[in-house]
Structure formats: C-alpha cells, structure tokens
C-alpha positions as CSV (number, residue, x, y, z in Angstrom):
1,X,66.9,-25.6,17.6
2,X,64.2,-27.4,16.0
3,X,61.5,-25.9,15.1
4,X,58.4,-28.3,16.1
5,X,55.7,-25.5,16.6
6,X,54.8,-21.9,15.7
7,X,55.3,-21.3,19.5
8,X,59.1,-22.1,19.2
9,X,59.1,-19.3,17.0
10,X,60.7,-16.1,19.1
11,X,59.0,-13.6,16.4
12,X,55.6,-15.6,17.8
13,X,56.5,-15.4,21.5
14,X,57.4,-11.4,21.0
15,X,54.5,-10.7,19.3
16,X,52.4,-12.5,21.6
17,X,53.8,-10.2,24.6
18,X,53.1,-7.3,22.3
19,X,49.6,-7.9,22.1
20,X,49.6,-8.1,26.0
21,X,51.0,-4.5,25.8
22,X,48.7,-3.4,23.7
23,X,45.5,-4.6,25.5
24,X,47.5,-2.9,28.8
25,X,47.6,0.3,26.8
26,X,44.2,0.3,25.1
27,X,42.3,-0.5,28.6
28,X,43.1,3.3,29.2
29,X,41.3,4.6,26.2
30,X,38.5,6.3,26.5
31,X,35.1,3.6,26.8
32,X,33.7,5.4,23.8
33,X,36.3,4.4,21.8
34,X,35.8,0.4,22.4
35,X,34.1,-0.1,19.3
36,X,36.5,2.2,17.4
37,X,40.2,2.8,17.8
38,X,40.4,0.7,20.8
39,X,39.1,-2.4,18.8
40,X,41.0,-1.8,15.6
41,X,44.6,-1.6,17.4
42,X,43.6,-4.6,19.3
43,X,42.8,-6.7,16.2
44,X,46.0,-5.1,14.3
45,X,48.2,-6.6,17.1
46,X,46.2,-10.0,17.7
47,X,46.8,-10.4,13.6
48,X,50.6,-10.6,14.0
49,X,51.1,-13.5,15.9
50,X,47.8,-14.9,14.5
51,X,49.4,-15.1,10.7
52,X,52.6,-16.0,11.9
53,X,50.9,-19.3,13.5
54,X,48.7,-19.8,10.3
55,X,51.7,-19.2,8.2
56,X,54.0,-21.9,9.8
57,X,51.2,-24.5,9.7
58,X,50.9,-24.2,6.1
59,X,52.7,-26.9,4.0
60,X,55.3,-24.5,1.9
61,X,57.6,-21.9,2.6
62,X,56.0,-19.6,-0.1
63,X,52.7,-19.6,1.8
64,X,54.7,-19.4,5.1
65,X,56.2,-16.4,3.9
66,X,52.9,-15.1,2.5
67,X,51.3,-14.7,6.0
68,X,54.7,-13.4,7.4
69,X,54.4,-10.5,4.9
70,X,50.5,-10.1,6.3
71,X,52.1,-9.9,9.9
72,X,54.4,-7.0,8.7
73,X,51.7,-5.0,7.2
74,X,49.3,-5.4,10.4
75,X,52.5,-4.1,12.6
76,X,52.4,-1.2,10.1
77,X,48.7,-0.7,10.4
78,X,49.3,-0.7,14.2
79,X,51.8,1.7,14.2
80,X,49.5,3.9,12.5
81,X,46.9,3.2,15.3
82,X,48.9,4.2,17.8
83,X,50.1,7.3,16.3
84,X,46.4,8.4,15.7
85,X,45.8,7.1,19.5
86,X,48.8,9.7,20.5
87,X,47.2,12.3,18.1
88,X,43.9,11.9,19.9
89,X,45.6,12.4,23.2
90,X,44.2,8.9,24.3
91,X,47.7,8.1,25.0
92,X,51.2,9.4,24.9
93,X,53.9,8.0,22.8
94,X,55.1,5.0,23.9
95,X,58.9,4.5,23.1
96,X,58.8,0.8,24.4
97,X,56.1,-0.5,22.4
98,X,57.6,0.9,18.9
99,X,60.8,-0.5,19.9
100,X,59.3,-3.9,20.3
101,X,57.1,-3.3,16.8
102,X,60.4,-2.7,15.2
103,X,62.2,-5.8,16.7
104,X,59.5,-7.8,15.6
105,X,59.3,-6.3,12.3
106,X,63.4,-6.9,11.7
107,X,62.8,-10.5,12.9
108,X,59.7,-11.5,10.5
109,X,62.1,-9.2,7.8
110,X,65.0,-11.9,8.7
111,X,62.9,-14.9,9.0
112,X,61.5,-14.2,5.6
113,X,64.9,-13.6,4.0
114,X,65.7,-17.0,5.3
115,X,62.7,-18.4,3.9
116,X,63.6,-17.4,0.5
117,X,67.1,-18.7,0.7
118,X,65.6,-22.3,1.1
C-alpha cells in the first residue's frame, strides 16, 4: 500500500480514535476541572495525531521521526494524566484505553524503526 497522506497511516487513524475515546471519558470529569486536568488530557491526546500528521508532511525521515518521538512523549504524558485522574477519583482504570495507548506506542516505535532503516 502506498502512503499518500498521513491519513493513510494506521497509527494516525488509531490515534484519532483515541482522541474520540478521551473526549468521551473526560466528559464525565468534574466541571471545575474543565480548564485543569481535563484540558491537559485532551491536549495530550490531540498532540498524538497532530504530530504524526505534521511529521508526515515534512521533507525528510529525520524530521518525521522527530515528530513521531514527540507523539510518543505525548502518549506517556497522557498515561500519567489518566493515572492522576484515577487517583483523584475522576474516572476508574480503563483497560481499553490503556491497551489502545500501548498499541499506538508500539506502532509508533515500529514506524520509527522502519524510518531509521531507510
């Protein structure tokens, strides 16, 4: 399959689904957290597909990899923020989201490795 756009990348598609799921989860958070943790979690999740897209639009594999690493960092940030939300009793552990994050991290890592080989 030829990649024409970042939208063709499975990792981008999965990360867009993650954003949707995060928005559903955070809609249940306390309203007073709208500008605090809720906002941080949403921004971290949005950062993942955004950085994949921006990197895919760059001219070199080195630049693309840099943005993929940023996306990986955003996933780690998101994991931490979700753990904080659990500890503050805003939500409970969500195994489905945890698996989704792990899956996306794995795909990003494999994509980075494939770009290093080129």
